[in-house]
Structure formats: structure tokens, C-alpha cells
C-alpha positions as CSV (number, residue, x, y, z in Angstrom):
1,M,61.5,158.3,135.4
2,T,62.1,154.7,136.4
3,V,64.1,152.4,134.1
4,Y,63.6,148.7,134.4
5,T,66.8,146.7,133.5
6,D,65.5,143.3,134.3
7,I,62.2,142.4,132.6
8,E,60.9,139.0,133.5
9,D,59.2,137.1,130.6
10,P,56.1,135.4,132.1
11,N,56.6,132.6,129.5
12,S,60.3,132.0,130.1
13,D,59.7,128.9,132.3
14,A,57.6,127.3,129.6
15,I,60.2,128.0,126.9
16,V,62.9,126.5,129.1
17,A,60.8,123.5,129.7
18,S,60.0,123.1,126.0
19,L,63.7,123.3,125.1
20,A,64.6,120.8,127.7
21,A,61.9,118.4,126.4
22,L,63.2,118.9,122.9
23,E,66.7,118.3,124.0
24,G,65.6,115.0,125.6
25,Q,63.9,113.9,122.4
26,V,67.0,114.7,120.3
27,G,69.3,112.8,122.7
28,E,72.9,113.2,123.6
29,V,75.8,113.6,121.2
30,Q,77.6,110.5,122.5
31,A,78.4,106.9,121.6
32,S,75.1,105.6,123.2
33,P,72.4,108.2,123.1
34,T,69.3,107.8,125.3
35,E,67.1,104.9,124.1
36,N,64.4,106.0,121.6
37,S,65.8,109.5,121.2
38,V,66.2,110.9,117.6
39,L,70.0,110.4,117.8
40,E,69.6,106.8,119.1
41,R,67.2,105.9,116.3
42,L,69.5,107.5,113.7
43,K,72.3,105.4,115.1
44,V,70.2,102.2,114.8
45,I,69.4,103.2,111.1
46,E,73.1,103.8,110.5
47,T,73.9,100.4,111.9
48,E,71.3,98.7,109.7
49,F,72.6,100.6,106.6
50,N,76.1,99.4,107.3
51,E,74.8,95.8,107.7
52,L,72.9,96.2,104.4
53,E,76.0,97.6,102.7
54,A,78.0,94.6,103.9
55,L,75.4,92.2,102.5
56,F,75.5,93.9,99.1
57,G,79.3,93.8,98.9
58,E,81.7,96.1,97.1
59,V,81.4,97.3,93.5
60,Q,84.7,95.8,92.4
61,A,86.1,92.8,90.4
62,S,86.1,90.5,93.4
63,P,83.3,91.4,95.9
64,T,83.4,90.0,99.4
65,S,82.7,86.2,99.4
66,N,79.0,85.3,99.8
67,S,77.9,89.0,99.4
68,L,75.0,89.7,97.0
69,L,77.3,91.1,94.4
70,D,79.6,88.1,94.7
71,R,76.7,85.7,94.2
72,L,75.4,87.7,91.3
73,K,78.9,87.5,89.8
74,A,78.9,83.7,90.3
75,L,75.5,83.5,88.7
76,K,76.7,85.5,85.7
77,T,79.6,83.1,85.3
78,S,77.2,80.1,85.3
79,V,74.9,81.8,82.8
80,D,77.9,82.5,80.5
81,A,79.0,78.9,80.8
82,I,75.5,77.7,79.9
83,A,75.4,80.1,76.9
84,T,78.7,78.7,75.7
85,L,77.4,75.1,76.0
86,T,74.2,76.1,74.2
87,G,76.0,77.7,71.2
88,E,75.1,80.6,69.0
89,V,71.8,81.2,67.2
90,Q,73.4,81.2,63.7
91,A,73.8,79.0,60.6
92,S,76.9,77.3,61.9
93,P,77.0,77.1,65.8
94,T,80.3,76.3,67.5
95,E,81.3,72.7,67.2
96,N,80.0,70.4,70.0
97,T,77.5,72.9,71.4
98,V,73.9,71.8,71.9
99,L,72.7,73.9,68.9
100,E,75.4,72.4,66.7
101,R,74.5,68.8,67.7
102,L,70.8,69.6,67.2
103,K,71.6,70.9,63.7
104,A,73.5,67.7,62.9
105,L,70.5,65.7,64.2
106,E,68.1,67.8,62.1
107,T,70.3,67.0,59.0
108,V,70.0,63.3,59.7
109,L,66.3,63.4,60.2
110,N,65.7,65.5,57.1
111,T,67.8,62.9,55.2
112,L,65.8,60.0,56.5
113,E,62.4,61.6,56.2
114,G,60.4,59.7,53.7
115,E,63.3,57.2,53.3
116,A,62.3,54.7,55.9
117,S,63.0,51.9,53.4
118,L,66.7,52.8,53.1
119,R,68.8,49.7,52.9
120,D,72.5,48.8,52.6
121,V,74.0,49.5,49.2
122,G,77.2,47.7,48.5
123,S,79.4,46.2,51.2
124,P,80.3,47.7,54.5
125,V,83.8,49.4,54.6
126,R,86.3,49.6,57.4
127,I,88.8,52.4,56.8
128,T,92.0,52.2,58.8
129,N,93.1,55.8,59.5
130,N,96.7,56.8,59.7
131,A,96.6,60.6,60.0
132,T,96.3,61.1,56.3
133,S,93.3,61.3,54.0
134,Q,91.9,57.9,53.1
135,S,89.2,57.4,50.4
136,V,86.5,55.0,49.5
137,S,84.2,55.0,46.4
138,V,80.5,55.8,46.9
139,P,78.0,53.5,45.2
140,A,76.0,55.3,42.5
141,T,72.7,54.5,44.2
142,A,73.6,55.7,47.7
143,K,71.5,58.4,49.3
144,A,73.3,58.5,52.6
145,F,76.1,57.0,54.5
146,W,76.4,55.6,58.0
147,C,79.6,56.0,59.9
148,Q,80.9,54.8,63.3
149,A,84.1,56.2,64.7
150,E,86.3,53.6,66.5
151,G,89.4,54.3,68.6
152,D,89.3,58.1,68.2
153,E,87.2,60.8,66.5
154,V,87.3,60.9,62.8
155,R,86.7,63.6,60.2
156,L,85.0,63.0,56.9
157,E,84.8,64.9,53.6
158,I,82.8,64.3,50.4
159,D,84.6,64.6,47.1
160,G,87.6,66.3,48.6
161,A,90.6,65.3,50.8
162,A,89.7,65.0,54.5
163,S,91.8,66.6,57.3
164,S,91.7,67.4,61.0
165,T,89.5,70.4,60.2
166,S,87.0,68.8,58.0
167,T,83.5,69.8,59.0
168,I,81.9,66.3,59.1
169,R,83.0,65.2,62.6
170,V,82.3,61.8,64.1
171,P,83.1,61.6,67.9
172,E,84.6,58.3,69.1
173,D,82.1,55.5,69.6
174,T,79.4,57.6,67.9
175,I,77.4,56.9,64.8
176,I,76.2,59.5,62.3
177,V,74.0,59.3,59.2
178,Y,74.8,61.9,56.6
179,P,73.1,62.6,53.3
180,I,74.7,62.1,49.9
181,T,73.8,64.4,47.1
182,G,73.8,63.6,43.4
183,G,77.2,63.4,41.8
184,T,79.1,62.3,44.9
185,Q,81.7,59.7,44.0
186,T,84.2,59.5,46.8
187,L,84.1,59.6,50.6
188,Y,87.3,60.6,52.4
189,S,88.2,59.8,56.0
190,Y,90.8,61.3,58.3
191,G,91.8,60.1,61.8
192,A,94.6,59.4,64.1
193,A,96.7,56.2,63.6
194,S,94.8,53.1,65.0
195,S,91.4,54.8,64.6
196,Y,88.8,53.4,62.2
197,S,85.9,54.7,60.2
198,N,83.2,51.9,59.9
199,V,81.1,53.0,56.9
200,R,77.9,51.7,55.4
201,F,76.2,53.2,52.4
202,L,72.4,53.4,52.3
203,G,70.1,53.7,49.4
């Protein structure tokens, strides 16, 4: 009996050729694989991912300057600043915010609504402030008072001593009109020395 120890596969050449072609498509495991091979295109994708990662920046307190996360952080800071300037949506917004000043304007408009014929009642008063509470009597027929702050901001209070924390605030060189309700008898003013509260009563 004859034993064959070397059997030739008639398809071996085709297999070798297919493997060689596949190897060429995959590319070489080296720094610069053959152009358009799988490894070369994966390298290109990796490079683009690295560039994209650099554009996004790091997830940390201080991302790389000008990265997407850095600019989003700057935008958030700006939005927070605008929110602070705008004030809170509540009954008493923070002093000097947009909403607080709109509220003050609304108070004035509500006071003057239907009172277009308001005229001076009594004589104008110029209060010289000296960092203590100063007072002036309110005419019985007054429905509102007009006040201009001169020299510095002033604080006003109705029927109670005024102080640096009184809620009726008149910024320097600003005029406010404020309603007077029934029973009011005295207007108090507080301001730094050499500041003045120029007051007129309207009725």
C-alpha cells in the first residue's frame, strides 16, 4: 500500500492569494500604514477624534482656553450675571435690579393713575441730612410725595425713623414719586452729611 505524505491542495494558491489581498487591505502595523488601508483609515479617524476632543476641552473647573467647554463656561458666567442684574421673580426683588426698579415704577404709575390733576400741596421742603433721621410733617391732603436726592443717595421712611436700611431708596440725582396712604403724618429722611432730600407733596 502506498502512503502519500504530501497532499497538494489544488486551491492553496487561491487561498494564499486571498490572504495576501486581505493583508494588503488591512495594512501594516506601523506608524504610517499603506494609504487607504483599514489601519490607515483607522489612524485618520483616531486623529480626527483627537482633534475633536481638543476642540471640546477637558471636563474640569478650568477647561483649555477657547475650547467648547471653556466658551460654554464663559457663556454660563454671562447668563448668571444677567440673571443677577434682572433680579428674582418674587414680591421683593433684590435692590437695584431691573425687576426691583420696574416694581418701583409700577408703584409710581399706580399712584398717579387717575390722579393726573395732582398739584403741589404746601410748600416744597429741602431736608439737610446729617447721617441721622430727619423729619418733616405731611400735609393732611397729600396723596403722594415727590423726592429728589442731591449729593448722595437718601433713604426715606413714612411714620417711622429713617436709617441706612430704610426700604424707600432714592439714588443720587434721581426723582421718585411715592404714594401716601391715609393717616400718614410724618416723612423721615436719612442720608450722609451734606446730602439733601428735596421734597414736594402732591394732592
